[in-house]
N, C-alpha and C positions, 0 to 999 in steps of 0.2 A: 615494371614501372618503379620509379623511386617513390615508395609509399611507406609511411610509418603509421602503424595502427597502435593506438594506446587505449586500453580498456580500463574503466574506472567504475567502481561501485561506490555510490555516495547518496546522500539524501537528495530529494527532489530539488530543494532550493539551491544547493550547490551545483547540481548538474545544469539547472536552468540558468543560473548566473554565468556559468562557463559557456553555455550556448550563446547567451546574450553578448558576452564580451569577446566571443570568437575563439576562445581557447579550446573549445570542443566543436567539432563539425556536426555531430549528431548525438542524441541521447534518447533513452527510453525512460519515461517517468510516469508516475501515477497522477491522474487528475488532468483536467483539460485547461490548465492555466495557460492563458494566451500570452505569449511573449513575442518579441520581434522574430522575424524569420518565418520558418515553415513548420507546421505541425499537422500530424495525421493521426486520427484515432485508429489504433490497431484493433482493439477489442474493448467492449464494455463488459465488466464482470460485477456480479452482485457482491457487495461487502457482507461479511458474515461475522457473527460473534463466535469466537473460538475459545475453547476451554481445554482442560486436561482430559485426556481419554482415560486417565486413572481415577477420575472423579474425586480428586482431593478437595475440590471446592464445589459446593452445591448451593450457590447463592440463588435466591428467589426474591422477587419484588416484595412479596407479602411479609418477608422478614423485617422490613423497615430499615435494614442496615444499608449503609452506602455501598454501592457496587464497587469492588476493587478493580480498577482499570489498569491494564498493562499497555503502554504505548510509547512511541517515540515522543520526544518533546516537540511542542509546536515550533515551527509550522510543520504540520503533517496532515494531509487530506484525510487520512483514516481517523486520526485523533480528533480533528475538528468536526467531521461528520458524525462520529459516534457521540461526542460530548454534546453537540447540538441536539441530536435525537434524544439523549438522556434528559437534557434540560427541558426540551419541549414536552416530554412525557412526565416531567416532574419527578424523575427518579434521582435520588441523591447518589453521588459517586465521588470517588477520590482516586488519584493516581497512586497505585500501590507499588508500581515498578516502572522505571524508564530505563532505556538503554539506547546507545547509539548504533546498535547492530540488531539485525533481524534475528540472528541466532540467540542473542540475549533475551529478546522478547519471547521467542519460542521456548527457551529453557525455563523462563519464569512462568510461562503459561502451563507448560507440562508439570511444573512443580506445584501448581495450584495456587499461585500467589494472586491470581485474578483472572479476568477474561480480557482477551485482546480482540482487535478488530483487523481483519485482513480479508482477502478473498480465499476461496478454497484452492486456488492455484498454488502449488508448491507447499501444501499443508504438511507440516513437519510431523514426524513420528512422535507419538505420545500426546498429540493434540487432536481435537475433533471439532467439527462444526456443531454448534449447540442448537437445540430446539428452542427458539425464542419464545414461543407461546407458553411452553411449560414453565419458563422462568420469569415471564413477564417483561422480557427485554424488548425494547422498541425495534421495529423494522428499520433496516438501513438501506440507503440508496445504492445504486450501482456506481461504479467508478471506472473511468476510462484509463486504459493503458495507452499512452500516447508517444509517438515518435516525434522528436523535435530536431530541427536542423537549423544551423546558423543561417544558411542561405536558402532562399526559395528555389533557386536554380543553381545547384551545386555543380562541381565538375563531375564528369561521367563516373569516376571511381566512387565518389561519395554517394552519388545517386544509386549505383549498383549495390553498394554496401547497405544503404537504406532499404532497398527492395528486398535484399536477402534477409535482413533482420526482421522486417515486417512479415515476410512469408514464413520464416522459421517459427515465429511466435504464433501466428495464426494457425499453422499446421499442428501445433501442440495443444491449443485451447479450443479450437472450433470443431 
């Protein structure tokens, strides 16, 4: 068939805007943000505090120092959920590093510039899930990995590709 596949890695807001305006037929994004069209939760994963496995930073709440946070700029569901949890717990924090790429966040985390917030899915070498109780970090909620489609009833090829994407992701994480 006459099909053109275009793959794109981008921030959630960009992907969801492209779904909304019809320039993308489907996207996989974090969070359950409801937009027009169709969405399906692929999997719910717990958000985790992630730090350097080299232990360059050993922040603890009792230090009284603001927590150095590594995150994408807002809007980002990980950023907002983490800072909401910190604010609710009364823990001071500051953004120590921002990046437009996940690799940038991982490199800064491995270097010990702060702690970041992700799921354990795709945990990068040189980083590890932190024991939150030892450091006094607040618990974080789960986050949905969601398939979004421009049309609720797409053509058969888009439907088939959607199913393949969902099955591939679920087979890796479940």
